[in-house]
C-alpha positions as CSV (number, residue, x, y, z in Angstrom):
1,X,114.2,110.6,78.9
2,X,114.5,107.4,81.0
3,X,114.6,110.0,84.2
4,X,111.1,110.9,83.1
5,X,109.7,107.6,82.8
6,X,111.4,106.7,86.2
7,X,109.6,109.7,88.0
8,X,106.2,108.6,86.6
9,X,107.1,104.9,87.7
10,X,108.3,106.2,91.5
11,X,104.7,109.0,91.4
12,X,102.5,105.6,90.3
13,X,104.1,103.7,93.4
14,X,103.8,106.3,95.7
15,X,100.1,107.0,94.6
16,X,99.1,103.0,95.6
17,X,101.2,103.4,98.7
18,X,99.3,106.3,99.8
19,X,96.0,104.7,98.6
20,X,96.7,101.3,100.4
21,X,97.2,103.3,103.4
22,X,94.0,105.1,103.5
23,X,92.1,102.0,102.5
24,X,93.8,100.2,105.2
25,X,94.4,102.6,108.1
26,X,91.5,105.0,107.6
27,X,90.6,107.4,108.6
28,X,94.1,108.6,108.7
29,X,96.1,111.9,108.4
30,X,98.2,113.1,105.6
31,X,100.9,113.8,108.2
32,X,100.6,110.0,109.3
33,X,100.7,109.0,106.0
34,X,103.9,110.9,105.7
35,X,105.6,109.4,108.6
36,X,104.5,106.0,108.2
37,X,105.7,105.6,104.7
38,X,108.4,107.8,104.5
39,X,107.2,110.4,101.9
40,X,107.5,113.9,102.2
41,X,104.2,115.7,103.1
42,X,104.3,117.7,100.2
43,X,104.1,114.4,98.2
44,X,101.4,113.0,100.3
45,X,99.2,115.9,100.0
46,X,99.8,116.3,96.0
47,X,98.8,112.3,95.9
48,X,95.9,112.5,98.3
49,X,94.4,115.6,95.9
50,X,94.8,113.6,93.1
51,X,92.8,110.5,94.8
52,X,90.2,113.0,96.2
53,X,89.7,114.4,92.3
54,X,89.4,110.7,91.1
55,X,86.6,110.0,93.8
56,X,88.6,107.1,95.5
57,X,89.3,109.1,98.7
58,X,87.6,111.9,100.8
59,X,87.9,114.4,103.8
60,X,85.9,112.9,107.0
61,X,86.8,115.6,109.0
62,X,89.1,116.9,111.7
63,X,91.1,114.5,113.9
64,X,92.6,114.8,117.4
65,X,95.6,117.0,117.6
66,X,98.6,115.9,119.7
67,X,100.2,119.3,119.4
68,X,99.7,121.9,116.6
69,X,97.0,122.0,113.9
70,X,94.5,119.6,114.0
71,X,94.9,117.1,111.2
72,X,92.1,116.6,108.3
73,X,91.0,112.8,108.3
74,X,90.9,110.8,104.9
75,X,88.9,107.9,104.4
76,X,88.5,105.4,101.4
77,X,85.4,105.4,99.6
78,X,84.6,101.5,98.4
79,X,81.4,102.7,96.8
80,X,83.2,105.4,94.2
81,X,83.8,102.4,91.3
82,X,81.6,99.3,90.8
83,X,82.3,96.2,88.8
84,X,79.4,94.3,87.2
85,X,79.6,90.6,86.6
86,X,77.5,88.2,84.3
87,X,77.3,84.6,84.8
88,X,75.6,82.4,82.3
89,X,74.6,79.0,82.6
90,X,72.0,76.3,81.5
91,X,69.3,77.4,83.5
92,X,69.7,81.5,84.1
93,X,71.8,84.5,83.9
94,X,72.8,86.4,87.3
95,X,74.0,89.9,86.7
96,X,75.9,91.4,89.8
97,X,77.2,94.7,91.0
98,X,80.1,94.8,93.4
99,X,82.0,97.7,95.2
100,X,85.9,98.3,95.6
101,X,85.5,96.3,98.7
102,X,83.9,93.0,96.6
103,X,80.7,93.5,98.4
104,X,77.8,92.7,96.6
105,X,75.4,95.9,96.0
106,X,72.8,94.0,93.8
107,X,72.1,90.9,91.9
108,X,69.5,89.6,90.0
109,X,68.7,86.6,88.6
110,X,66.3,85.4,85.8
111,X,65.8,83.2,83.0
112,X,66.4,84.1,79.5
113,X,65.2,83.0,76.2
114,X,67.8,80.2,75.5
115,X,66.2,79.7,71.5
116,X,68.8,81.6,70.1
117,X,72.4,83.6,70.7
118,X,70.8,86.7,69.8
119,X,68.1,86.4,72.5
120,X,70.9,84.8,75.2
121,X,73.0,88.4,74.8
122,X,69.8,90.7,74.7
123,X,68.8,88.8,78.1
124,X,72.5,89.2,79.1
125,X,72.3,93.3,78.2
126,X,68.9,93.3,80.0
127,X,70.2,92.3,83.3
128,X,72.8,94.9,83.0
129,X,70.9,97.8,82.1
130,X,68.5,96.7,85.3
131,X,71.6,96.2,87.6
132,X,72.6,100.0,86.6
133,X,69.4,101.1,87.0
134,X,69.1,100.2,90.6
135,X,72.8,101.3,91.4
136,X,73.0,105.0,93.1
137,X,76.5,105.3,94.1
138,X,76.0,107.9,96.6
139,X,73.4,105.7,98.9
140,X,74.3,102.1,98.2
141,X,74.3,99.7,100.8
């Protein structure tokens, strides 16, 4: 039982290593990741396929060869996931959407009806719905 949990932990650690390598050094090939992080090519291929299936990484073309087969390059997709933040203060509500790089994709600010908590919550929900209707992950800035 313990060996299985250790294998899962090692796989998660390696998945993070591969993801960080693609995010920080991409476009990068699987072979470069394997070499730089002392992982087997099979492990890197398996983990990159997981990241591609999750939509966090994509292939971006063919790289230059230094002998042998030309490598398939991988790159990180910062617009594959988004976060939404809501700031409610005494004057207005601001709702913003950021990608995985922390870049603001969309932001709206408006003055809600502060007469009661129900109206305030409805205003925040309205702002979130507006942001969701304007963000297109395939064509975000």
